[in-house]
VOMITI-433602 format. One record per residue (C-alpha): residue number from 1; x, y, z; residue in three letters. Coordinates in nm, 4 decimals. Layout:
<vexkes>
<vexke num="NUM" u="X" v="Y" w="Z" residuo="ALA"/>
...
</vexkes>
This chain:
<vexkes>
<vexke num="1" u="9.7954" v="9.1655" w="11.8768" residuo="MET"/>
<vexke num="2" u="9.8594" v="9.3258" w="11.5264" residuo="ILE"/>
<vexke num="3" u="9.6311" v="9.5955" w="11.4129" residuo="ASN"/>
<vexke num="4" u="9.6664" v="9.5728" w="11.0469" residuo="TRP"/>
<vexke num="5" u="9.6004" v="9.9038" w="10.8552" residuo="ILE"/>
<vexke num="6" u="9.5540" v="9.8383" w="10.4610" residuo="GLU"/>
<vexke num="7" u="9.7894" v="10.0578" w="10.2830" residuo="LEU"/>
<vexke num="8" u="9.6418" v="10.1306" w="9.9522" residuo="ASN"/>
<vexke num="9" u="9.6850" v="10.5148" w="9.8675" residuo="THR"/>
<vexke num="10" u="9.9678" v="10.7519" w="9.7726" residuo="GLU"/>
<vexke num="11" u="9.8249" v="10.9880" w="10.0415" residuo="GLU"/>
<vexke num="12" u="9.8922" v="10.7394" w="10.3098" residuo="GLN"/>
<vexke num="13" u="10.2489" v="10.6819" w="10.1750" residuo="LEU"/>
<vexke num="14" u="10.2900" v="11.0794" w="10.1914" residuo="GLU"/>
<vexke num="15" u="10.1633" v="11.1067" w="10.5354" residuo="ASP"/>
<vexke num="16" u="10.4130" v="10.8300" w="10.6511" residuo="LEU"/>
<vexke num="17" u="10.6903" v="11.0072" w="10.4629" residuo="TYR"/>
<vexke num="18" u="10.6146" v="11.3506" w="10.6257" residuo="GLN"/>
<vexke num="19" u="10.5561" v="11.1928" w="10.9792" residuo="SER"/>
<vexke num="20" u="10.8256" v="11.1785" w="11.2537" residuo="ASP"/>
<vexke num="21" u="10.6524" v="10.8650" w="11.3996" residuo="THR"/>
<vexke num="22" u="10.7984" v="10.5203" w="11.3654" residuo="ARG"/>
<vexke num="23" u="10.5850" v="10.2829" w="11.1464" residuo="SER"/>
<vexke num="24" u="10.5961" v="9.9418" w="10.9954" residuo="ALA"/>
<vexke num="25" u="10.4945" v="9.8370" w="10.6555" residuo="ILE"/>
<vexke num="26" u="10.4497" v="9.4647" w="10.5569" residuo="PHE"/>
<vexke num="27" u="10.4668" v="9.3948" w="10.2045" residuo="LYS"/>
<vexke num="28" u="10.2567" v="9.0946" w="10.1386" residuo="HIS"/>
<vexke num="29" u="10.1745" v="8.8769" w="9.8369" residuo="SER"/>
<vexke num="30" u="9.8597" v="8.7053" w="9.9259" residuo="THR"/>
<vexke num="31" u="9.9300" v="8.4161" w="9.6758" residuo="THR"/>
<vexke num="32" u="10.2678" v="8.3410" w="9.8218" residuo="CYS"/>
<vexke num="33" u="10.3201" v="8.0695" w="10.0704" residuo="GLY"/>
<vexke num="34" u="10.6269" v="8.2138" w="10.2219" residuo="ILE"/>
<vexke num="35" u="10.4396" v="8.5733" w="10.2550" residuo="SER"/>
<vexke num="36" u="10.1539" v="8.3892" w="10.4284" residuo="ASN"/>
<vexke num="37" u="10.3850" v="8.2153" w="10.6519" residuo="MET"/>
<vexke num="38" u="10.5790" v="8.5229" w="10.7463" residuo="ALA"/>
<vexke num="39" u="10.2507" v="8.7121" w="10.8235" residuo="LYS"/>
<vexke num="40" u="10.1082" v="8.4227" w="11.0315" residuo="ARG"/>
<vexke num="41" u="10.4297" v="8.4091" w="11.2197" residuo="SER"/>
<vexke num="42" u="10.4127" v="8.7736" w="11.3036" residuo="LEU"/>
<vexke num="43" u="10.0766" v="8.7408" w="11.4218" residuo="GLU"/>
<vexke num="44" u="10.1385" v="8.4540" w="11.6434" residuo="ARG"/>
<vexke num="45" u="10.4296" v="8.6164" w="11.8197" residuo="MET"/>
<vexke num="46" u="10.2442" v="8.9505" w="11.8532" residuo="ALA"/>
<vexke num="47" u="9.9598" v="8.7471" w="12.0341" residuo="ASN"/>
<vexke num="48" u="10.2311" v="8.6533" w="12.3008" residuo="THR"/>
<vexke num="49" u="10.3432" v="8.9960" w="12.3347" residuo="ALA"/>
<vexke num="50" u="10.1972" v="9.2278" w="12.6163" residuo="ASP"/>
<vexke num="51" u="10.0997" v="9.5109" w="12.3824" residuo="ARG"/>
<vexke num="52" u="9.9444" v="9.5691" w="12.0465" residuo="ASP"/>
<vexke num="53" u="10.1351" v="9.6692" w="11.7422" residuo="TYR"/>
<vexke num="54" u="9.9954" v="9.8644" w="11.4247" residuo="THR"/>
<vexke num="55" u="10.1386" v="9.7597" w="11.1059" residuo="ILE"/>
<vexke num="56" u="10.0573" v="9.8855" w="10.7564" residuo="TYR"/>
<vexke num="57" u="9.9776" v="9.5940" w="10.5138" residuo="LEU"/>
<vexke num="58" u="10.0500" v="9.6472" w="10.1465" residuo="LEU"/>
<vexke num="59" u="9.8897" v="9.3764" w="9.9227" residuo="ASP"/>
<vexke num="60" u="10.1389" v="9.3515" w="9.6411" residuo="LEU"/>
<vexke num="61" u="9.9064" v="9.2051" w="9.3881" residuo="LEU"/>
<vexke num="62" u="9.6586" v="9.5013" w="9.4057" residuo="ARG"/>
<vexke num="63" u="9.9201" v="9.7764" w="9.4640" residuo="TYR"/>
<vexke num="64" u="10.2376" v="9.7051" w="9.3117" residuo="ARG"/>
<vexke num="65" u="10.2848" v="10.0632" w="9.2139" residuo="ALA"/>
<vexke num="66" u="10.2798" v="10.1761" w="9.5901" residuo="LEU"/>
<vexke num="67" u="10.5633" v="9.9063" w="9.6463" residuo="SER"/>
<vexke num="68" u="10.7777" v="10.0770" w="9.3754" residuo="ASN"/>
<vexke num="69" u="10.6984" v="10.4015" w="9.5348" residuo="GLU"/>
<vexke num="70" u="10.8102" v="10.2669" w="9.8934" residuo="ILE"/>
<vexke num="71" u="11.1368" v="10.1258" w="9.7447" residuo="ALA"/>
<vexke num="72" u="11.2117" v="10.4689" w="9.5764" residuo="GLN"/>
<vexke num="73" u="11.1171" v="10.6897" w="9.8690" residuo="ARG"/>
<vexke num="74" u="11.3010" v="10.4996" w="10.1452" residuo="TRP"/>
<vexke num="75" u="11.5710" v="10.3620" w="9.9251" residuo="GLN"/>
<vexke num="76" u="11.4952" v="9.9964" w="10.0011" residuo="VAL"/>
<vexke num="77" u="11.5165" v="9.7219" w="9.7411" residuo="GLU"/>
<vexke num="78" u="11.1738" v="9.5528" w="9.6688" residuo="HIS"/>
<vexke num="79" u="11.1300" v="9.2255" w="9.8211" residuo="GLN"/>
<vexke num="80" u="10.8316" v="8.9997" w="9.9101" residuo="SER"/>
<vexke num="81" u="10.7558" v="8.9424" w="10.1767" residuo="PRO"/>
<vexke num="82" u="10.9225" v="9.2439" w="10.3382" residuo="GLN"/>
<vexke num="83" u="10.8793" v="9.4263" w="10.6546" residuo="ILE"/>
<vexke num="84" u="11.0297" v="9.7907" w="10.6468" residuo="ILE"/>
<vexke num="85" u="11.0634" v="10.0096" w="10.9762" residuo="ILE"/>
<vexke num="86" u="11.0387" v="10.3806" w="10.8911" residuo="ILE"/>
<vexke num="87" u="11.0496" v="10.7080" w="11.0662" residuo="GLU"/>
<vexke num="88" u="10.9703" v="10.9945" w="10.8443" residuo="GLY"/>
<vexke num="89" u="11.2045" v="10.9957" w="10.5510" residuo="LYS"/>
<vexke num="90" u="11.4362" v="10.7358" w="10.6922" residuo="LYS"/>
<vexke num="91" u="11.4420" v="10.3564" w="10.6552" residuo="SER"/>
<vexke num="92" u="11.5520" v="10.2102" w="10.9990" residuo="LEU"/>
<vexke num="93" u="11.5421" v="9.8400" w="10.9221" residuo="TYR"/>
<vexke num="94" u="11.4082" v="9.6030" w="10.6523" residuo="ASP"/>
<vexke num="95" u="11.3989" v="9.2268" w="10.6291" residuo="ALA"/>
<vexke num="96" u="11.2671" v="8.9863" w="10.3897" residuo="SER"/>
<vexke num="97" u="11.1581" v="8.6306" w="10.3480" residuo="HIS"/>
<vexke num="98" u="11.2993" v="8.4116" w="10.6348" residuo="GLY"/>
<vexke num="99" u="11.4885" v="8.7038" w="10.7952" residuo="ASP"/>
<vexke num="100" u="11.1545" v="8.8617" w="10.9029" residuo="ILE"/>
<vexke num="101" u="11.1752" v="8.8116" w="11.2730" residuo="GLN"/>
<vexke num="102" u="10.9335" v="8.9434" w="11.5279" residuo="PHE"/>
<vexke num="103" u="11.1991" v="9.0116" w="11.7896" residuo="ASP"/>
<vexke num="104" u="11.3741" v="9.2415" w="11.5550" residuo="GLU"/>
<vexke num="105" u="11.0422" v="9.4253" w="11.4695" residuo="LEU"/>
<vexke num="106" u="10.9969" v="9.4542" w="11.8485" residuo="GLU"/>
<vexke num="107" u="11.3328" v="9.6450" w="11.8943" residuo="LYS"/>
<vexke num="108" u="11.2094" v="9.9214" w="11.6708" residuo="TYR"/>
<vexke num="109" u="10.8503" v="9.9606" w="11.7546" residuo="LEU"/>
</vexkes>
């Protein structure tokens, strides 16, 4: 199962940036069919896993400025939909559109 945490403040980004913990951010456009399909696919695959996953969910329509900040801080070009695995100030992995695969995500979390 995926525990989605809404990412909606600069303070949350700063906490992630200063943390040594691995985290995942899913940048999601709620009106985009591809983004909705990628999110549902992650949820389906996570439901078959034997553990829970916590992923930060960024609504791009409501928080585009935070998306720009993510791109700048972690040196990752903005895409949508996009999954980014971070550990403090480092980006370990990112994928967008059809390249978003649960098995790749699972390797990092």
